N, C-alpha and C positions, 0 to 999 in steps of 0.2 A: 621757526619752531611750533609758535602754535598753530601753522599749517600743519604740520607734520604729524602734530599730536593729535588734530581732527580727525588727518585724514587717515591715521592708524585706529582711533576712536570708530568710526564706520566701519573700515576693513572687519575688525573685530565683530561690531554688529550684524553684518551681512555673513560672515561667518556661523555666529551663533543663532543668529536667523536659518540659514543654511542649515545647518545640523538639528534643529528641532524639526522640519519641513519635511526633513530624509532620515526621522530618526530612529523609521521602522524598517528601509532599510541597511541603515550604520548597524542595529541592534542585530539583525539578521544576519551581517556580515560576521559582527563576534564572537556570535552563539555557533556558527560554523566552523572558525577557529577551537573555540572554548571546547566543545563536544569532540572536533576529533583531536585536541589536545588530549581530554581527560580519557578519552577511549581508547588512547595509546600509552597511556602511563598506568600503574600498578603502584603505590604502596609499598607492597611486597619487593620488588626492582631494588627498594629504594634501601631496603632492611640492614645490618649488618651478619654476617653468619653469627649466629647464637642463639638464645629465646630473647624475643621480642613480644610485649604484654601490651596488647590495645584494648581500651575499656569502650566496646561498643553499644554498653549501656551500663551506667553507672548507680543506677537507681533504683527502685523498689514498686509496688503496686502506686503508690501515692503520684501522683503527677507533679514533674519537675522537671521545669523548661531547659534545665542544662544536665539531666541525667533521665534517659531511657530507663526503659525494662533490663534489668540484670542479662548480661552477655561480656565475657571476658574471650577474648580472640587471641590464641601462643601460635606463633609463630617459630617454630624452628626448623631451619634449612628450607627443604625446599616443600613443610608439612603446614599445615595451615589448619587446625581443631578450633573449635567454637565451645567453650562451655557457658550452657545453654542460651536462650534465647529470648528475652524478654521484646517486650513493645517496642517497634522503632528498631530494635536492634538491625535489622538487614537495611533500615535504609542510612543509619549511621553508617554502616561496613559501604554501602555505597557513595556516601560525602564523602568518607576517607578514602576512596579508589581501592580499595579491598574487591577484589574478583571471586563472587561468592561459589562461580562454578567450581573453584579450585580448595572448597573443603572439604578435607579430608574424610571429617567426621562430626559431629557435634555429641558434647560429653554432658549429660544432663543430670545434674545435684538431686533433684527430687522434683515431684511431682506438683509441686505449687504451680496456677496458674499463672503466676506473673514470670515465672521460670521457663514458661514452654508458647505464650501466646504470643509470640512474632517467629516461632518455627514456619508456620503456611506461608508468609510472604518471604523470609528466607530460601526454603524448600525452593519455591516458585522462580526467585531469581538468578537460583543457583543451577534450575533447569536451563528456564528459555534466556535466561543473559548468559549461562555458561555454556549450553550446550552439550550439558552432561549425556553422557549413554548408560548412568548407573545411576543409582538413586542414591539418595546420601546419606552414610551408616549413622544412626543415631543411638549412639552407646549410653546405659543406664542401669543402675539395678534393675532386676526383675519387677516387670510391669511395667518397662517402655515398650513392649510390643501393643499395649493397648493404646497406648498416644500413637504410635506409626500406624497401625490400624483406623485408628477415631480419622487421623489426617489425612490417609490416602482414601478413607471412601469420603470424607466431606469435597475433594480435591477431583474426584473421578471423573467428574462430566467436566469440568475443567479442564484436564488434561487432554479430553477427548477434543473438546474445543481448538486447542492451540494447536496439536499435531494437525488436525484436519484442516485450520486456517496457515500455518504455516508450510507443512509439509514435513516427513519425517529427518528428512536429511538435515533440517535447520533446527527443529525442534524434536530429537528421537523420542517417542512414547518411551523406550525402555530407562531411561532418564527423570523420568516423574517422581517425585514422592519422597519417601525417608525407608530404610530396609535396619529391622530394631537388631542391635547387639547386646543381647544382654547377660548381665554377668550378677552370680548371689551379691547382695549385700554382705561384705567383710564382717566377720566377728571382732569385736574390739582385741586390737592384738594382732589383728590380721592385715593384710592387705593383698588385693589382687592387681596383677599386671596386665593390663588391658591392651596393651600398643607396647610394640617393641622391635622396632626397626630402623633404620637408616643414623644409630645413633641417639635415637630419640626415643623414653621410656617414661612410658605414664601410669600411674599406680592411684588405684581408687583406694579410698580407707574409709569407715564409718562416721558420723558426726553425730553429735546432738542437735535434734530439731524437736523431740518431741510434742505436741503426741504424731507429725508429720515422720511417719516410718515406710520406705527405706530413705536414708540421705546420706550424703555421699559426699567427700572433696576427692579434688585431685592433684597427686603430685608429678613435675612435670621436670626431667632431668636429661639431658643434653650437653654432649662435651663441653663437661665440667661444670655447666651452669645448673640452678636450680629454682623452680618456681610452685609454692604451695596456694592452690585456689579455695579456699575456704568452703564455698554455697554458705545456706544458713543454716547457723549453728548457735547456740549458746556457747559460753567458754568451756574446751572441749584437751581433755587430757589426751584423747588419743589423736586428735589431731596433732597437739604438739610431740606427742610419739613420733611421729611420720614426718612431721616438719621440721625436725631437727638438721640446723645447719644450712637451710634453705638458705640464698640468698635473697629469695623475695617474697613477702607471705601477703598476698591480698586476702585481705578477710572481711567481712560485711560487719556490719556497726549499726546498732541504735544508740541514741541518746536518749535516756531515760528522762533527763530534763527539759528537754526538748519536746518528747511525747507525755511528758506530764503537764507539761504548759497544752497540750493540746485536748489532752484530758479534760484539763478544769475551764478550758474553754466553751467544751461539747455540751459538758455538764451545764454553765450558765446558759447556753440557747436550748436548752430543755430537749439535746441530744441524747440522751441516754443507752441508746444502743451503740451507738456509733460511740460513747465514751465507756463501754463496754469493752468494745473492740481496739482501743487503744488501751486500755487497760492489759488486756489477755496478753497484747504481743511481746508486753516488754520478757515475759519469762520464756520465750524462746528465739531468744536474738543474745549478741554479746553485744556489752557496749562499748564504746571507743577502747577508754581504758582497759578492759578487758583481750580485748583484740591487742593493745598495745603490750597489757602483760603475757600475752602467749607467743608476739613476738619477740621479747624479749628472754623467755625461757628458751625458746628454739635459736638461739643466737641469729637471728634475722638482719641481715644488712638492712632491708627498708621494708617499709610496711607501706603499703597499700590499700585505702578505705577504698571499701566498694559496695553496693547494695546498702545503698546510705538513707537512714530513717530519721526522721521525717526528712523531707524536702528542703535543703538551705535556698528558702529564698530572698532572704536578705544577708547583704556579705559578715555583717555583726556573727551573724546564728554559727558560721564557722567557727569564730573564736568559741563559742558556747560550745560547740560539738567535739573538740580536739583539748577541752578543758582536762588537766590531770593526766595527759598522754602522753605529753616528755617525760613527768617525774616516776612513769613505768616502763618506760623504753627509750635508751638514751638515743639510740639512729634514728636518721631522716625518716618524714614518714610524710606522706600524699594524699590530700582528700581527692578522690576521683572524682572525675568528670568525663561525659561522654567526649570520648578524641584521646585522652589520656596516655600515652605510650611511655612504657619503660623498655630500657634496650640493656639486655645483659652478654655486652660479645660473650662469641667463646674466647678462650685461651686468653681471662683478663679478669681481674675483681672490679672492671668499672659496671658503673648501672651509672645512666639516665636517663632522666624524663623531659617529656616535653609534652607540651599542647596545643593538639592539632586542630582541634575546633576553638 
């Protein structure tokens, strides 16, 4: 028995030594398999028919390791739309195996930098990685044309280099960049239908993010299911009008308690300009409780928080963030993170929530 145990230990030692000595070739072989598996798999193929909402960015301009810049992917049947594209949103989509070449369009809520500063990388990955032959449509209020013009100009040389290097068959120059699809900001009480095809209807409505104007939210209706994405706004009666009866309300939220603590800390550190900024941002965002009040007013079946301010860097801070929410809204709610997936299958009342990252 003792000899057998010694022999087994010796064998294990040899195997471990061999694995260490040949770790490079082993890792390369594993990489080959992993890359092939990932490139042959798409998250879109695994989703039920219905409305599927994926947070490709649940955060704000403030760094948060669990939340990238604001981005919400909406998958309805064969259609894939993004609402905004903030920092790292393209990388999150890649991690989640969402093929960016299949994006039907990006819906811009407003022109704050944190909602558009991931567009360049996303457009590049949609083009080069997806071999698009047409640019990505960017829908948004009047003014979106300036964003498109600037992006296309910034990447104009990159476009030349990549096509010259890889060839028109691989990277068609016609698919680079974006094309603007502007619409007038709807007046309060009015809405604009900006897409209506294959059973998917997308409606834009104005929200209150003054002094930022224009600013809109979007409603998605598909096969009896509905989702509303607020964009940046304080508590908005107009949003509540157009979100009536929605299954899922995806609403931004800023904790005044936590931002107040940031302001106090900035003042103590002598960062008076920073303190001024943190005071200012309170007046054009909804608090978690106000978002919950809106969810209750519209009869939403689920509330998903995104564009979360400030970063929730410690687990106990999430409890502070949602304090009072259950009193304002009796339904289930989720504090979003990158990779939060909410599925609303067609022909049912079911709502499932998964965390993919």
